[in-house]
KOLTIKE-250940 format. One record per atom (N, C-alpha, C): y, x, z. Coordinates in steps of 0.1 Angstrom, whole numbers, plus 5000, padded with zeros to 4 digits. Layout:
// KOLTIKE-250940
YXZ;...
END
This chain:
// KOLTIKE-250940
064542187669;063042227665;062342157673;061042137674;060042057681;060042137694;059442087707;059342147717;058442257718;058442367723;057842477724;056742507734;055542437732;054242427740;054142517752;054742637749;054542767760;055842767768;056742687769;057742647778;057342627789;057842667801;057742607816;058142447817;057442387823;057742227826;058542217839;060042147834;060942127843;060842027851;060742067864;060741967878;061741937885;062641837888;063741817893;063241757908;063341807920;062641747934;064241697939;064141567940;064941477952;064741457962;065541497971;065441487984;066641477997;066541438008;067741448013;067941588023;069141618030;069241738035;068141758044;067841648052;066941668063;065441708059;065241708048;063941738040;063841858031;064941948029;064942068021;063842168027;063642178040;062642278043;061242268036;060742138035;059542098026;059842108015;061142068006;061242087995;061242217987;061942317998;061642467993;060542497994;059742458001;058442498004;057442477992;057742337985;057142307974;057342357964;058942387963;059542447952;059042567949;058842677961;058142797961;056442807954;056042687957;054642697951;054642627937;055442567936;055342497920;055842647911;056742727916;057242837910;056142947907;055342947917;053843007915;052942977906;053042837902;051942777892;052742777879;053842857878;054242877863;055242747860;055342667870;056442527867;057842607868;058842537864;060242547868;061042447876;060942437890;061342347898;062942417902;063542297905;064842297907;065442197916;066342167928;066742047932;068242107933;069241997937;070542007938;071142077951;070242067960;070742097973;069642237980;069642317971;069042457973;069442527985;071042507984;071742577998;072342458002;071742418014;072342298023;073542318029;074142458032;075542458035;076642478025;076342438011;077242408002;077342247997;078442227995;078742077993;077842007982;077441877982;076841837970;077541817959;076841857944;077241907932;077941747927;078941757917;079541637913;078341547908;078341407905;077141307898;077041367888;077941427879;077941447862;077041547864;076941637871;076241757873;074641747874;074241667885;073141607890;072441517878;073441437872;072841347861;072141437851;073341537846;072741637838;071341707839;071041757851;069941837859;068741737856;068841597861;067941517857;067541487844;068641497836;068441487822;067241577815;067641707822;067141817816;065541817822;065141757830;064241777836;062841707830;061741737831;060641687825;060141567835;059941607848;059541497859;060241527870;060541417877;061241377889;060241377901;060241467912;059441427924;060241387935;060241267940;061141197953;060441217966;060741317975;060341337987;060641207993;059641147995;059541008004;059640978016;060640948026;060840968037;061840868044;061540808054;062540698060;064040748061;064440868059;065840918056;065940918042;065040948034;065340928017;065640788018;064840698024;065240558016;066740508021;067140558032;068740538035;069440638030;069240718024;070440798016;070840758004;071940708001;072540657990;072540757977;072640887982;072740977971;071240987965;070341007976;068841037969;068540927961;068640797966;068340687959;069240667947;070240717946;071040677934;070340817923;069740897929;069041037919;068240967915;067340887923;065940817919;066340707906;067340627908;067640547902;067940577886;068640677889;069440777872;067940797867;066940897872;065640937864;065240777859;064940677868;064540537862;065040527850;066340497849;066940457837;066940547828;066540677828;066240767817;064940777813;064040687819;062840687815;062240817820;062340907830;061840987834;060540967838;059341067839;058241057847;058341067864;058240987868;058540997885;057040997893;057241087903;056141067913;056741087928;056340977935;056640987949;055941077957;056541147968;056241247977;055941207988;055041127993;055341078009;054841198019;055741218028;055841368038;055641318051;056041188053;056041138066;055540958066;055140908076;054740788079;055540678075;055240608066;056240498061;055640358059;056240288062;055740128063;056140068050;055339978044;055439888030;056839818036;056939748044;058439668048;059539758045;059539898045;060839958049;061040018031;059939968024;060440058006;060639947998;061539917991;061539797979;060139777972;059939657965;058839627960;058639727949;060039767942;060039807930;059439977930;059940017945;059540167947;057840177945;057240067954;055740067957;054840077943;055640057933;054940027920;054740157915;055640267918;055640407914;054440477915;053740577911;052940667914;053040737926;052240787936;052640897944;051240987946;051641117953;050841227956;051341237971;050341197980;050841197996;050441348001;051641388008;051341508016;051341508031;050941338033;051041298048;049541238048;048741318048;047041258050;046441378058;045141338057;044241418064;043741558055;044141538044;043941638033;044741768033;044241908032;045242028035;046242028023;047242108029;048142138019;047942168004;046942268002;046242317992;046042197985;044942137988;044642027982;045641947976;046341897984;047441817981;048441867969;048541987968;049342087957;048442067948;046942097945;046142107939;046241967927;046541857934;046341707930;047741687921;048841747929;050141757919;050141797910;049441927909;049541997898;049041967887;047841897888;046741857877;047741737871;048641647881;049241557873;050341577868;050941707869;052241757863;051441817850;050741867848;050141917835;049641827826;049341697832;048741547822;049841557811;049241537800;050141487786;051541597787;051141717794;052441787791;053541827780;052741847768;053341867756;054541747754;053641617754;054041507750;055241457759;054941487771;056141467784;057441567781;056941667778;058341767774;059141727762;058341687750;059141627740;059841507741;059341437754;059941297756;061541347763;061541467768;062641507776;064041567764;063141617754;064141687745;064541577736;063941477731;064341357724;065241287730;065241257743;066341207753;067441247752;067441407752;068741467753;069241467737;068441477727;069241467713;069941337711;068941217718;069541097712;070941077724;070841107736;072141117744;073341157736;073041277733;074341347724;074741257711;073641217705;074141127692;074940997697;074140937709;075340817714;076540877718;076640977725;077941017731;078741077717;078541097706;079141127694;079141017683;079340897689;079340787681;078440797669;077240817673;076040827663;076240867652;077041007652;077341087638;075941097630;075941107619;074941117610;074341297612;075241367614;075141517615;074141577628;074241447634;073141497647;072041427646;071641337635;070241287633;069241407631;067941357632;066641447629;066441457612;066041547609;065541567596;064241667593;063841667582;062641797580;061541767588;060941877594;059941907605;060141837617;061441847621;061741767635;061441597629;061841557621;061841407621;060141387617;059441477612;058041437611;057441467626;057741547632;057141557648;057841447655;058841377659;059241307663;058741157660;058341157645;057641017642;055941017648;055341147647;054041167653;054241137668;055141197674;055341187686;055141047693;056340937685;056340827687;054940737684;054140767676;053040707670;051840757678;051840857684;050840917692;051040907708;051840817710;051940787727;050640767735;050240867743;049040867752;049340717761;047940687766;047940567773;048240617785;049140507792;049440537805;050740647806;051440707794;052440777795;053840717796;054840797797;056040717799;056240637790;057240517795;057740457784;058940517773;059240467760;059840527750;060840447752;062040527756;063240437758;063940357747;064640247749;065240207735;066340287727;067040367735;067740507727;066940587722;065940637728;064840697713;064640657705;064040507707;063240467695;064440447684;065940397688;066740367681;067540487672;067240617677;067240747673;066540777662;065240757665;064240787655;064340707643;064540587647;064540497634;065940487624;066940567632;068240547625;067940707617;067340827621;066940917614;065840897601;064840807603;064240767593;064740707582;065340617585;066440527575;067540637567;067940717572;068940807568;068040897557;066840947560;065941027551;065840957539;065440817543;064740767530;065740717520;067140687526;068440667517;068540777507;068440887513;069041037507;067841067498;066641007501;065541057490;065740977477;066040867480;066140777470;067340817460;068540877464;069640917457;069141047448;068241127457;067741267449;066941227441;066041147438;065241117429;065441137414;066741097412;067141097394;067141217390;067441327401;068241427397;066941567399;065841517401;064941607405;064241707393;064141667383;063441737371;064641877367;065841827367;066641977365;066542037378;067041987388;066842067401;065242157399;064142107398;063042177395;063242277386;063542257376;063542347365;064442487372;065442457375;066842567381;065842627392;065042557400;064542657411;063142727405;062542687394;061342767388;061842887382;063342897376;063642997367;064043117379;064843057390;065343157403;064143227409;062943137412;061743207417;060943277409;060943257395;060143357387;060843527388;062243527392;063143647393;062643727403;062243627415;062343687428;060843707434;059943637426;058443657433;058143797435;058143877425;057544027425;058444097437;059644097440;060444167448;059744117459;059743987464;059043927476;057743977481;056844007472;055544037472;055444187479;056244237471;056444407479;056644387492;057744317497;058444307507;057344257521;056644137513;055644057523;054544137529;053944237523;052844327528;053344387537;054444447537;055044527549;055444447560;055944337557;056544247569;055144187578;054244177571;052944087577;052444217584;052344347579;051644477588;052644467600;053644437603;054744427615;054444357623;054244227615;054044107624;052844087631;051744157626;050344187628;050344247645;050844367643;051344427655;052144367666;052944307661;054144237671;052944117678;052144047671;051343937678;050143997683;049544117683;048644177689;049344227703;050344267702;051244307719;051244167725;051944077719;051943947726;051243887733;049843877726;048543857730;048143927741;048244047742;047944117755;048544087764;049844087762;050844027775;050743917780;050143807772;049943677774;048643667785;047643747782;046343747785;046443837801;047343927800;047843967815;048343867823;049343787817;049943697826;049243577829;048043547820;046843447824;045843507835;046043647834;044943717843;045643697857;046843727861;047743717871;047943587874;048143487866;048143357873;046943287877;046043317871;044643277877;044343327893;044743447894;044343527905;045343477917;046743437913;047543367924;046843217925;046343167916;045743017918;044543017927;043643117923;042643157935;043043187947;044143227953;044543277966;045243147973;046243087964;046542937966;045742857971;044442847965;043442767971;042342787979;042742897989;041842917998;042242838007;041142838019;041442768031;041942828042;043142768043;043942848055;044042728066;043642768078;043742678090;044842758099;045542658105;046742708114;046342688127;047042778139;046842778152;048042838157;049242758153;050342818162;050342788177;051042888184;051042888199;052142748202;051942698213;053042598218;054542648214;054942738219;056142808217;056542848204;055542838194;055842878180;055742768169;055142658176;054742558167;056142508155;057342538159;058342508148;058742588140;058042718140;058342838131;058142808118;056942708115;056742698102;057342588093;058242508102;059342408097;060542468095;060842598100;062142658099;062042768088;060942808082;060642948074;059942878058;060742858049;060242818037;059642918030;058442908024;057642988014;056443048023;056043038037;055243078046;053743078038;053642968034;052342968026;052143028016;052843058005;052343137994;052143288001;053343308009;053243448017;051943488023;051243388028;050243368036;049243418027;048843338018;048043338007;047843467999;048843527997;049143637988;048143727995;047943748008;047343868018;046043828014;045543678011;044143668016;043143718004;043743797992;043243907985;042944017988;043444068000;043744198003;043144248019;042644078026;041744108037;040144088033;039644178035;038244208034;037344228044;035844218046;035044238056;034344358049;033844448055;032844538051;031844588058;030644588054;029544628065;029144758065;029644838076;029244958078;028044998085;027745128086;026345148096;026845258106;026045268117;026145368125;025145448127;025045538137;024145658135;022645608137;022745478142;021245428141;021145358131;021445358120;021545298110;021745168109;022145088121;022444948122;023744908118;023644768109;024944758105;025844678111;027044648111;027744538115;029044548108;029644418107;030844368097;032044418106;033044468096;034344488104;035544448093;036744408096;037444368087;038644488088;039344488073;040144578069;040944538059;041944628054;042944598045;042444698031;042444608019;042444678005;043744728001;043444878000;044944927995;044745007981;046144977978;046245067963;046145217965;045545297957;045445417959;047045487958;047845427952;049345477953;049745497967;049345407977;049945467989;049245557996;048345627989;047845757996;048345877992;049045897978;049045987972;049045977955;049546057948;049346057934;047846097928;047446177937;045646187931;044946077935;045345957941;044445847941;045045737939;045845737929;047145627925;046045517916;044745567908;044445467900;043145417906;042845427917;041845367927;042145277936;041145187943;041345077957;040745137966;041045127980;040245167991;040345068000;039545048010;039544968022;039645048035;040745028041;041045088054;040844998066;039645028076;039344938084;039245028099;039544958109;038945008123;037644988124;036845068127;035645078133;034945028145;035744958152;035544898162;035644758165;034944708175;035544558178;036144518194;036644448196;037444418208;036144408220;034844368216;033744328226;033244498227;033844588222;033344718227;033744788241;035044698246;035644738260;035744888259;036244928253;036945088252;038245108254;038745188260;040045258256;040445388248;041045348240;041245478230;042745538233;042445668232;043645758236;043845848226;045245858220;045845908210;046446048215;046146158209;046146278212;046646378202;047846458200;048146548191;047046668196;046446678205;045646798208;044046778203;043246838195;042046808192;040946828202;041346898211;040346898223;040246788232;041346668230;041546578238;040946458229;040646468216;040346358210;039046278208;038146348215;037046248217;036846208229;038346158239;038046118250;037845988246;036945908257;036945758253;035845698268;036445578270;036145548283;035545388283;034245398288;033545278285;033745188299;034745108302;034745038313;034644878311;033444848320;033144688317;034344598319;034344518309;035444408307;036644478306;036844578301;038144638302;038644598285;039944558283;040244518271;041044648266;041144638249;041744768244;043144778245;043444908250;044944968251;045045118242;046145078236;046445208226;047545278234;047145418239;048145488245;048345598238;049845608231;050445708223;051545818229;051445898228;052446008235;053745978230;054745978241;055845928239;056746028231;057645928223;058145968211;057546068202;056246038201;055546088189;054845958180;055045978168;054245888157;052745938157;052346028161;050846048159;049745958168;049245918159;048145768170;046745848167;046445918157;045045958154;045246098154;044146178153;043846308148;042646278139;042846338126;041746298115;041346408111;039946388105;039446498097;038646418084;038246488073;037746438061;036446418067;035646298065;034246258070;033146358059;032346398067;031246518061;029846448062;030046288062;028546248066;028146218049;026846188048;026646148034;027046038026;027146038015;027845908010;026645798006;027245688008;026345568011;027245448001;026445347998;027345247998;027645148008;028945058008;029144968017;029444838010;028544698014;029044618009;030344548014;031244478004;032544438006;032544298000;033444218010;033544068004;034644038009;035343918003;036543868007;036143698009;035843678021;035343558027;036343418025;037543458026;038543338023;038243298007;038243378000;038243377985;036943347980;035643407982;034743407974;033243397983;033443407996;032343358005;031443498006;030043457997;029043587996;029043687985;030343647977;030543747965;030643877970;029843977963;030044127972;030644207963;031444297965;031544457956;031244547965;031244657961;031044807968;032044877969;032144947983;032645077987;031845187987;032145287983;031245427984;032045517992;030845588002;031645698009;032245688018;032645798023;033845788032;035045868029;036245838025;037145958024;037845998034;037945948043;038745968057;038145898068;038145958081;037945898092;038645958102;038645888113;039645948126;038546038133;039246118138;038246198149;038146178160;039046048167;038846008178;037545918176;036745878185;035945818189;035845698196;034845608191;034845478198;033345468200;032645508213;031345538212;030845628202;029945608192;029445708186;030345678169;031445588169;031645538154;033445618155;033845658144;035145688142;035945568144;037245568150;037845478154;038445368141;038845478130;039545408117;038545468106;038445378094;037745478084;038245418071;038245508058;038845468046;037445508037;037445428028;036245398019;036945398004;036345437992;036745407983;036045287976;036545217969;036145077962;035545107946;034345077946;033745157933;033645027922;033244927928;033044807919;034644747919;034944667903;035644567903;036044487914;037444447917;037644337925;037544197920;037044117924;036843977919;038343937915;038643817908;039743767903;040243727920;041443727922;042143707933;042343827944;041143897942;041744037950;042744087947;043544147954;044644257952;044844357963;045044477959;045044587968;046744587969;046744617985;048244607988;049044747982;050344727980;051244837973;052344857983;053344957977;054244967987;055344867988;055344737979;056144637982;055744527993;054444567999;053844468007;053744548022;054344668024;054644738036;055844718045;055744678055;057244678061;057544798064;058444838058;059144958064;060344978071;060744828074;062344828082;061644838100;060244818100;060044848117;059744968117;060245028127;060245158135;061345288129;061945238117;062645308109;063845348118;064545228123;065445288132;065145388143;063945378149;063745428164;063345598156;062845608145;062645738140;064045798137;064845728131;066245788131;066745858142;066745778153;067345828166;066545908173;064945978169;064246028174;064146008189;064345888195;064045838207;063645718209;063145688220;062745508220;064145448226;064045348224;065345238225;064645118235;065245078243;065244948252;065644808244;064744738240;065344618233;065644518244;066944448242;067144348255;066344248253;065744198265;064844068265;065343948261;067043928259;067643828255;067343818238;067143938233;067143938219;066143878212;066243778203;065143708194;064443808183;063343858185;062543928177;061943858164;061643938155;060843858143;059743758146;059843638138;058343558140;057843648132;055843638135;055343678126;054243598126;052943658115;051843568115;050843658115;049643638117;048243688123;047343648116;046643698105;045843648095;044343688099;043343598105;042143648112;041343598104;040143628098;038943558091;038043518100;037543368097;036543318102;035143258098;034043278100;033043228094;032643108093;032143028084;031942888085;030442888093;029942788097;028942788105;028042688098;026542748096;025742648090;024442658096;023842548095;022242498102;021242548092;020542658098;019242688092;018142718100;017242598097;015942578103;016542578118;017642488120;017842428134;018542558142;018942628135;019742738140;020942738134;021942748144;023342768137;023742888136;024242958123;024543108121;025743098114;026243218114;027643238107;027143248093;027943228081;027743228067;029143328064;028743378053;029743478047;030843368042;030643298037;031743188031;032543138044;033843218046;034743168053;035843118052;036943128062;038143068061;039143168068;040343128062;041543208071;042143128080;042643198091;043243128103;044543218106;045943128104;046943178106;047243158119;047743258128;048443228144;049743268141;050643198145;052143248148;052543298159;053243388161;053843408173;054843498172;055543568183;056843658178;056643798186;057343898180;057444028187;057744028200;056944108209;057444128222;058344228222;058144348215;058844458216;058544558201;059444628196;059244718184;059644868189;059744878202;060544998206;059745138208;058345118202;057345218203;057045288187;056945388185;056645468172;055345428165;054445378169;053045398164;052445228166;053345168175;052545048176;053644918179;053144798179;053944688185;053444598192;054144508201;053344428208;053944278204;052844188205;053644068203;052843938211;053543838217;053043718223;051343718220;050643678232;049443658231;049143488224;048243478218;048243348209;046943258214;046743138212;045543078215;044543108212;044043188204;042743218195;042943388198;041943468195;041743598195;041243648181;042243718176;042343748161;041143858163;040643888152;039743988149;040144138149;039744238155;040444388151;040444398137;041344438132;042044468121;042344338112;042844248122;043544118111;044844168108;045044138098;046844148091;047944098101;048944178106;049944128114;051344128101;051744008096;052944018091;054043938093;055143968088;056343918092;056343768083;056743678090;056743568085;057843528074;059143578076;060143568065;059843668056;059643748056;059543888046;058243838038;056943838045;055843818040;055243958042;055744088045;055644218047;054444248058;053444338057;052844378066;052844498075;053144448087;053844558095;052544648106;051444568106;050344648116;049144588115;048244648120;046844588124;046744548135;045944448138;045844378151;044644458158;044644508171;043644598177;043244538189;044044438195;043244388209;044844358218;044544368231;045244318241;045744448251;046744448255;046944538265;046144538278;046144628287;045244618297;045244508307;046244488307;046544348316;046244218312;045744168320;044944018317;046143928309;047243918315;048343868308;049343918300;049044048298;049944118287;049744078270;050544118265;050544088250;049744158242;049444088228;048644168221;049144308214;048544388208;049044498203;048344528190;049344568177;048744588168;049444748165;048744838156;048844958150;049744958140;050745048140;051845028130;050945088117;051144988106;050445048092;051045168085;052445158091;053245318084;052845418090;052745438100;052345508110;050745588106;049945468105;048345478102;048645528087;048945498078;049045548064;049845698064;050745688069;051245838071;050045948075;049245898085;048145998093;047146018080;046745928072;045845938062;046446028049;047846008047;048146078037;048346218041;048846258052;048846388056;047546458059;046346418063;045446458062;044846478048;044846408038;044446408025;045146488015;046346518017;047346608010;047146748011;047346828002;047346958001;048247038011;047947118020;048547178032;050247198027;050247228018;051647298011;052447198003;051747068002;052546967993;053946888000;053746888015;054846838023;055046698016;053946628017;054346478012;055046388023;055646328015;056746238025;056046128032;056846038041;056245938042;056045838036;055145748037;054745628027;056345568022;057045518035;058245478030;059245538023;058945648022;060145748015;059445788000;058145727996;057745747984;057845677976;058345527978;058145437968;058945417957;
END
C-alpha cells in the first residue's frame, strides 16, 4: 500500500566510534522532533553488526546523515556505509562537526549537501536548519524508500510477477514518478524498471480481460442487487461508530501536536554555556544534556513581587504542578520562589522553634548561609499567608520575553523572614501557561538525593575521593537594550547553563557544589546532568569566600509546603512517597 504520510521519517546516522557522543546527542534531539533516528553504534561496547544488517538498516532509512570529521574520512566502515547509501539513491546530508580542509575530502564528497554544526551559530539554530531540510519533500522521500524496498525484493526473487505493483499502488507509483520535485533524489534505474514492468503487466492483463467483460458485468449486477439492501442497513451503524472513532483520533492528534509544539518552543530557546575549567569536558561525555536542559526552561520563571512599601522586585522561581502539593491542588499550577536576593547580604537560620524563626542578621558583605539543625529535615517554619490577595506578573524570559501571565495571592509563605520579606513563598498561577510552559511533576524531582541519609537517620561523611554527580545550574539573564542612550535590562532574556559537581550530599536539607565562574540567581534550578531531575534551588554561597555554592533541597522544601497545607490529621506522605 502507498506510504502513510503520518509515519515518522526514518533517519540513519553514520559515524565513527569517536563521534558517538555527538551522534547520540543529535539522535535524542531528532526523536524529540518526531523523527525515527537510529545508528548501528548506539552501544559502543558491542561489536559492529554484520554488513548485511547495516545495509538493510540503510535501505529502510529515508535519509542518511554522515557525521563528517577527519576520523570519519579515514574509517573504512563509515565511508563504506556512505557509499552504500549513495548506491541506493538515498538522500544524504553531511554533518561537519570539526574543522576539515577541502584537500582531505574526495571531490565526490564535496558535491553532497551539508549542514554544518561546526560554525558560529548555536546548536539550536543548526538543529532547526537540519529539521527543515529533513521535512522538505517528506512524503515523496518516504515513498522513494518504500519503492526501493519493493523493487529490491522483486529483483532478489528473480523479478517474480507476483511481487509487481497493481491497482492503487501502481497508480500511486506512476504519479510519484511523474511528480518528482525539483532538486529531489534521483529515481534509481531499479525503481524505474520495477514501475515499468508493473505497468506492462497491467496493460497485458487488461487486454485479455476485455473480451469477457460483458458477461462478468451481468453476473456482478445480479449479485449486487441481492446484497445492496442488507449492506445499506449495516452501513449506517458502521458510519456512526467510525465517526466516534475519528473524533477520538482527532483529539489525540491535537494533543500530540500541542505537545510537540511546546517541546519545539523549548528547544528553540537561547541557551548559553558557562562551564568551569574543571567541568568543561562534562558535556562531551553526557549525551542528552541539551534537551534535558531546555525541558526545564518552561518551568523556570520570573515573578514580580511587592514588599511592605509596595515596591516591586523580580525573583526567580519554579512552576509546579499542584499534584506535588496534594490531592486538593492537583488541577492547578503554582510558582515557588525564594523572595530574597544574594545582594540582600543576610544570614537565614532555620529552626523548628517558632520563637527563633524571625532571627535574621544583616551583616555587610556577608554571603548567604543556610544553617539547618543537625539530623533534621526541617529548614523552614511556615504559615499560610494572611496578606491581602493581589495579582503578580509572571513571565518565562528564555521563551517569551515580555509575554506575561498572572499569579494570584499567596497560598503559602515561610515564617522565617529576610528583612521584611518571607524567605520563600508559593503563589497560584491563574492565567493559562503560554505554549512551552511546563509545570514540574513527580517525574522531574530528584528523589534519589537525601533518601539514603534519611533511611539511616544520621549524617554520613562522604569520602573526598568519591566522584559525586555532575550537575547543571540554569540561571536566567536579561538581555541588555539601549534606550535613550541608557543601557537597560529587557525582559526578553536567555538561559545560561553552568556545569559543576556536587561537593557534598551528606545534609538532609541542602547540598553544596563547586563554585562556578558565574554567580547564579537565587532560585536557579540545580539538576542532575545525567538524569535531568531537579534536586535543589540555588540560594548562594557559604560564609567562606572560597566555599562552595549551596542549594536548598527541593524535596525537603516541598515536604514543608505539603505539611503546612494539609489537614493536621491527614498524615500526608513525603513528596517522594506519593508518586
